[in-house]
C-alpha positions in Angstrom: -102.1 -27.3 5.6 -105.3 -26.5 3.8 -104.5 -24.9 0.2 -105.5 -21.2 0.5 -106.0 -19.6 -2.9 -106.4 -15.9 -3.0 -108.7 -15.7 -5.9 -110.6 -18.5 -5.3 -114.4 -17.9 -6.5 -113.3 -15.2 -8.9 -114.2 -16.0 -12.6 -112.1 -14.4 -15.3 -112.8 -14.4 -18.9 -109.6 -14.2 -20.7 -110.7 -13.1 -24.4 -107.1 -12.3 -25.2 -104.3 -13.1 -27.6 -100.6 -12.8 -28.1 -98.8 -11.6 -24.9 -100.1 -8.8 -22.7 -103.5 -10.1 -22.0 -102.6 -13.8 -21.6 -99.7 -12.7 -19.4 -102.3 -10.8 -17.1 -104.9 -13.8 -17.0 -101.8 -16.0 -16.1 -101.5 -14.1 -12.8 -105.1 -14.7 -11.9 -105.0 -18.4 -12.7 -101.9 -19.0 -10.8 -103.4 -17.4 -7.7 -106.4 -19.6 -7.9 -109.0 -17.8 -10.1 -111.1 -19.7 -12.4 -109.7 -18.4 -15.7 -111.5 -19.3 -18.8 -109.7 -18.8 -22.0 -112.4 -17.8 -24.4 -111.2 -18.1 -28.1 -112.9 -17.6 -31.4 -113.7 -21.0 -33.0 -114.0 -19.6 -36.6 -110.4 -18.3 -36.5 -109.0 -21.3 -35.2 -108.3 -20.0 -31.7 -105.4 -17.9 -30.5 -102.8 -17.0 -33.2 -100.0 -18.1 -30.9 -101.3 -21.7 -30.5 -98.6 -22.6 -33.1 -95.9 -20.2 -32.1 -92.5 -21.6 -31.5 -90.8 -23.1 -29.4 -92.7 -26.5 -29.8 -92.6 -29.4 -27.3 -90.9 -32.1 -29.7 -93.3 -35.1 -28.9 -96.6 -33.4 -28.9 -95.8 -30.3 -31.1 -97.5 -28.0 -28.5 -96.6 -24.5 -28.4 -94.6 -23.7 -25.2 -95.3 -20.0 -26.0 -98.9 -20.8 -25.5 -98.5 -23.3 -22.8 -96.3 -21.0 -20.5 -98.9 -18.1 -20.8 -102.1 -20.2 -20.3 -101.3 -22.9 -17.9 -104.0 -23.2 -15.1 -106.6 -21.9 -17.4 -109.9 -23.7 -18.8 -110.6 -23.1 -22.3 -113.9 -22.7 -24.5 -114.1 -22.2 -28.2 -117.1 -20.3 -29.6 -118.0 -19.1 -33.3 -119.0 -15.4 -32.3 -120.4 -14.8 -35.6 -123.3 -16.9 -35.1 -126.2 -15.7 -32.8 -125.8 -18.9 -30.8 -122.3 -18.1 -30.3 -123.3 -14.5 -29.0 -125.7 -16.2 -26.6 -123.0 -18.4 -25.1 -120.5 -15.4 -24.7 -123.3 -13.5 -23.0 -123.7 -16.3 -20.5 -120.2 -16.2 -19.8 -120.1 -12.4 -19.1 -123.2 -12.9 -16.9 -121.4 -15.4 -14.7 -118.1 -13.7 -14.6 -116.4 -11.3 -12.2 -113.8 -9.9 -14.8 -113.4 -9.9 -18.7 -109.9 -9.3 -20.1 -109.8 -8.2 -23.8 -106.9 -7.0 -26.0 -108.5 -6.5 -29.3 -108.0 -3.2 -31.2 -110.7 -0.6 -30.0 -113.9 -1.2 -31.9 -113.7 -4.9 -32.4 -115.6 -5.6 -29.1 -118.3 -3.1 -29.9 -118.8 -4.7 -33.3 -119.1 -8.0 -31.7 -121.9 -6.6 -29.4 -119.8 -6.7 -26.2 -118.4 -3.5 -25.7 -118.1 -2.4 -21.8 -121.5 -0.7 -22.0 -123.2 -3.8 -23.6 -121.6 -6.2 -21.0 -122.6 -3.7 -18.2 -126.2 -4.4 -19.2 -125.8 -8.2 -18.8 -123.8 -7.9 -15.6 -123.4 -4.5 -14.0 -121.0 -5.8 -11.5 -118.4 -6.9 -14.2 -114.6 -5.7 -14.2 -113.7 -5.1 -17.8 -110.3 -4.6 -18.8 -109.2 -3.5 -22.2 -105.5 -3.6 -23.2 -104.5 -2.0 -26.5 -101.6 -0.1 -28.3 -102.8 3.4 -27.7 -106.0 3.1 -25.3 -109.6 3.3 -25.9 -109.8 6.9 -26.7 -107.6 9.7 -28.4 -106.4 10.3 -32.1 -104.5 7.1 -32.0 -107.1 4.7 -30.4 -107.9 3.0 -33.6 -104.3 2.2 -34.7 -102.9 -1.3 -34.1 -100.2 -1.4 -31.6 -97.9 -4.3 -30.5 -94.9 -4.1 -28.1 -92.4 -2.7 -30.5 -94.9 0.1 -31.2 -95.1 0.7 -27.5 -91.4 0.9 -26.9 -91.0 3.1 -29.9 -93.7 5.6 -28.9 -93.4 5.3 -25.3 -89.9 6.5 -25.3 -87.8 3.4 -24.2 -86.1 3.0 -27.4 -84.7 6.3 -27.5 -82.6 5.6 -24.3 -81.5 1.9 -25.1 -78.3 1.0 -26.6 -75.0 2.7 -26.7 -74.5 6.5 -28.1 -73.6 5.3 -31.7 -76.0 2.9 -32.1 -79.5 3.0 -33.6 -82.5 3.2 -31.3 -82.8 -0.6 -29.8 -85.8 -2.3 -28.3 -85.4 -4.0 -25.0 -84.8 -7.9 -25.4 -87.9 -8.7 -23.5 -91.5 -7.5 -24.7 -91.7 -4.9 -21.9 -94.4 -3.0 -23.6 -96.7 -6.0 -23.4 -95.5 -7.2 -19.9 -95.9 -3.7 -18.4 -99.4 -3.5 -19.7 -100.4 -6.9 -18.5 -99.1 -6.3 -15.0 -100.9 -2.7 -14.9 -104.3 -4.3 -16.0 -103.9 -6.8 -13.4 -103.3 -4.4 -10.7 -106.1 -2.2 -11.9 -108.5 -5.3 -11.7 -107.5 -6.4 -8.3 -108.0 -2.6 -7.2 -111.3 -2.5 -8.7 -112.5 -6.2 -7.3 -111.6 -4.8 -3.8 -113.7 -1.5 -4.3 -116.5 -3.5 -5.8 -116.8 -5.3 -2.4 -117.8 -1.8 -0.9 -119.7 -0.3 -3.8 -121.1 -3.3 -5.8 -120.1 -1.6 -9.0 -118.2 -2.7 -12.1 -115.4 -0.8 -13.9 -114.0 -0.4 -17.1 -110.1 -0.4 -17.3 -108.1 1.2 -20.0 -104.5 0.1 -20.3 -102.3 1.2 -23.2 -98.8 -0.2 -24.2 -97.5 3.2 -25.0 -98.7 4.7 -21.5 -97.2 1.7 -19.8 -93.8 2.4 -21.4 -94.2 6.1 -20.9 -94.9 5.6 -17.0 -91.6 3.4 -16.9 -89.5 6.3 -18.3 -89.7 7.6 -14.6 -86.4 9.6 -14.0 -85.5 9.9 -17.7 -88.7 11.7 -18.4 -88.3 13.8 -15.3 -84.8 14.8 -16.5 -86.4 16.3 -19.7 -89.5 17.9 -17.9 -87.4 19.6 -15.4 -84.1 20.5 -17.4 -85.2 20.6 -20.9 -82.4 18.1 -21.7 -83.6 14.8 -23.5 -81.9 11.7 -22.2 -79.7 9.9 -24.6 -78.4 6.4 -25.0 -75.7 5.6 -22.4 -75.2 1.8 -22.9 -75.3 0.2 -19.4 -74.3 3.1 -17.7 -76.8 4.5 -15.0 -77.6 8.3 -15.3 -77.3 8.9 -11.6 -74.6 6.7 -10.3 -71.0 5.4 -11.0 -69.5 2.9 -11.3 -73.0 1.4 -12.4 -72.3 -0.3 -15.5 -71.0 -3.3 -17.1 -67.2 -4.3 -17.1 -65.1 -7.0 -19.0 -63.3 -9.7 -17.1 -60.9 -12.1 -18.5 -63.6 -14.5 -19.8 -66.8 -12.6 -20.0 -68.7 -9.3 -18.8 -70.1 -8.7 -15.4 -71.9 -5.7 -13.7 -71.3 -3.5 -10.8 -74.0 -1.5 -9.1 -72.2 1.1 -6.9 -74.6 3.4 -5.7 -73.0 5.5 -2.8 -69.9 6.8 -1.7 -69.7 4.2 1.0 -70.1 1.5 -1.6 -67.4 3.0 -3.6 -64.8 3.1 -0.8 -65.4 -0.5 -0.2 -65.2 -1.3 -3.9 -61.9 0.5 -4.1 -60.4 -1.4 -1.2 -61.7 -4.7 -2.7 -59.7 -4.0 -6.0 -56.8 -3.2 -4.0 -56.8 0.5 -4.7 -58.3 2.2 -1.6 -56.8 5.5 -2.5 -59.2 6.0 -5.4 -62.1 6.9 -2.7 -60.2 10.0 -1.8 -59.0 10.8 -5.3 -60.6 14.2 -6.4 -61.7 12.7 -9.7 -63.9 10.2 -8.0 -64.5 11.5 -4.4 -68.3 11.9 -4.9 -71.1 10.6 -7.1 -71.0 13.7 -9.3 -67.2 13.3 -9.9 -67.5 9.7 -10.7 -70.2 10.3 -13.1 -68.2 12.9 -14.9 -65.2 10.6 -15.0 -66.9 7.2 -15.3 -65.1 6.1 -18.3 -61.5 6.5 -16.9 -62.9 4.7 -13.6 -64.1 1.8 -16.0 -60.7 1.4 -17.5 -59.2 1.1 -13.9 -61.8 -1.6 -13.1 -61.5 -3.4 -16.3 -57.6 -3.4 -15.8 -57.9 -5.0 -12.5 -60.6 -7.4 -13.7 -58.6 -8.4 -16.9 -56.8 -11.2 -15.2 -59.7 -12.5 -13.3 -62.8 -14.5 -14.4 -66.0 -13.2 -13.8 -66.7 -15.8 -10.9 -63.5 -14.7 -9.5 -64.4 -10.9 -9.7 -67.9 -11.6 -8.3 -66.7 -13.4 -5.4 -64.2 -10.5 -4.4 -66.8 -7.8 -5.0 -69.6 -9.5 -3.6 -67.4 -10.4 -0.5 -67.1 -6.4 0.0 -70.7 -6.1 0.2 -71.0 -4.4 -3.3 -73.9 -5.4 -5.6 -72.2 -7.4 -8.3 -73.4 -10.2 -10.8 -72.5 -12.0 -14.0 -74.8 -11.4 -17.1 -76.5 -14.5 -17.5 -77.6 -16.0 -20.9 -80.6 -18.4 -20.8 -78.3 -21.3 -20.4 -76.7 -20.0 -17.5 -80.3 -18.8 -16.0 -81.7 -22.3 -16.4 -78.4 -23.8 -14.7 -78.8 -21.5 -11.7 -80.5 -23.8 -9.3 -81.0 -21.0 -6.7 -83.3 -19.3 -9.3 -84.8 -22.2 -10.9 -85.5 -24.5 -8.1 -85.0 -22.7 -4.8 -87.1 -19.7 -6.2 -89.0 -22.0 -8.2 -88.7 -20.0 -11.4 -88.8 -23.2 -13.5 -91.9 -25.5 -12.6 -93.7 -28.4 -14.1 -97.3 -28.8 -15.1 -98.9 -32.2 -16.0 -99.2 -33.0 -19.7 -102.6 -32.1 -21.5 -105.1 -35.0 -21.0 -105.3 -35.2 -24.8 -101.7 -35.4 -25.4 -100.2 -38.5 -23.5 -97.3 -38.6 -25.7 -96.1 -35.3 -24.0 -94.0 -35.3 -20.8 -94.6 -32.9 -17.9 -94.2 -29.6 -19.3 -91.7 -27.1 -18.0 -92.9 -23.6 -17.7 -91.7 -20.4 -16.0 -92.9 -20.0 -12.2 -94.8 -17.0 -11.0 -92.3 -14.4 -9.7 -94.8 -13.7 -6.8 -94.0 -15.7 -3.8 -96.5 -15.8 -0.9 -96.2 -17.8 2.3 -99.7 -18.4 3.1 -101.2 -18.9 -0.4 -98.4 -20.0 -2.9 -99.0 -20.0 -6.7 -99.7 -23.5 -7.9 -99.5 -25.1 -11.3 -101.9 -27.9 -11.7 -102.9 -27.7 -15.3 -101.5 -27.4 -18.7 -102.9 -24.9 -21.2 -106.3 -25.9 -22.7 -106.7 -27.5 -26.0 -109.0 -25.5 -28.2 -112.4 -25.6 -26.6 -111.3 -28.4 -24.2 -113.8 -27.4 -21.5 -116.8 -26.5 -23.5 -118.9 -29.2 -22.0 -118.0 -28.5 -18.4 -118.3 -24.7 -18.5 -121.5 -24.4 -20.5 -123.1 -27.4 -18.6 -122.2 -25.4 -15.5 -123.9 -22.6 -16.9 -127.4 -24.4 -17.4 -127.0 -25.6 -21.0 -128.2 -29.2 -21.5 -126.4 -31.9 -23.2 -128.9 -31.8 -25.9 -128.4 -28.2 -26.4 -124.6 -28.5 -26.8 -125.0 -31.4 -29.2 -127.2 -29.0 -31.3 -124.5 -26.1 -30.9 -121.7 -28.7 -31.9 -123.6 -29.8 -35.0 -123.8 -26.1 -36.0 -120.2 -25.6 -35.3 -121.1 -22.9 -32.8 -118.7 -24.8 -30.5 -116.4 -27.7 -31.0 
C-alpha cells in the first residue's frame, strides 16, 4: 500500500527548546510534515542536547533524540545579519513556526508574529510560554513546575498530610505542547478557506488550569476548594489504589453495577446491599472502611491474582507499573508500538538503532513512521538552504563567517 502521510507538504519550523515545543513538533514530524529544527549556533544549539540519559556508545542524548526524531536540522547564528536573512528565508518557506521563548525574545530578534506576518502572511505562528503573551505575568520565565504550581494541580496531588506534590510527568509542558499542536492543525484547516495565517498563544499555566476540570468546577459552584485525596477519586468509590500481598493495584469502580460485580468477585455479594455502600454517595462517604475490606481480601493474593479475578468480573483494574514493568509489557511496547526504533544518525555509526517512545496516535490509513534520528547540530544546513535557493559558494561564505556550521 502506498504510504499516506497526513501532513506531507506542510513545513514546520521548530524553533523550540526543552520539552513543550519539541514535543509539539514531534507530532508533526511523526505524521509526515517536513519539520526543520532551527537552533541557535552561537549558543551551541538546544540546551537538552547533552541531557541524560545518554546512549552509551555515541554519547547521544536520548532526551533529545526521543523528542526530535524525524526532524531535519539547521543551525544559524541569529546575531549576525546574514543569519537573520537565513531565518527570514525559512519563514518565507514555512507553513508553521513553533517557538517557546520567553515573550519579548522573538521581538528582539526581529521575528515577532507581526514581523513574520510581513514576510509570510499565511504563516501559522505558535508561541508557547509559561504565562502567555499578554497579562502582568507574561514576561516571567515559566517551566513545567511553575505551570503545575500556579495552574492548581499541585494543590490536589498527594495525600492530605503531604506537602503539595507535582505530577511525576511534566504535564504542564505536555498539555501545552498538545494544545499548541491542536490549535496549529485547526488554523491550517481554516487557512485553506481564508488564506490567512494566525498567531497562537499557549501558556503552561492556562493548560494546567484547563486540566483542573471538575476540581475547579467544584470550587466555582460550591465555594469549597478541593484538597489532596491521594489516589481516591472525588466522584466515585471504590476508585483508588489498594495493597495486595506483593504490591499495589488500582480499582476504578464507577457505577452501582460495577460495585455489585466487584462485591461478588471478592466473595462478599452482600456488600452491594449494605446501607453503608448501597450507592455512590454512601460509598464515597465510607470509602476508607470499604478500602480496608478490599485490602483484607487482597492481602493473601498477588497483584496478578487480584487483577485476574477482578478483571474477570468486568471491573476496571490494573497493576501499578514502574518503567521496568512498562517496558516489559509487550502488548504496550510491541503490539501498540509504544517503543520503536529509528536508524542511528549517519554521523554516529558507532550507535545502534535508537529506541524511542512511539507516537500514541494510531491511524489505520496513515500510520506514524519513524525513519530518522534527531539531527546533529546543523546537519541539514546544506540541503535546506540549497533548496531555498542559496548557492554552494554562498553557503561556503556563510560557513567561513560562522553564520552556519
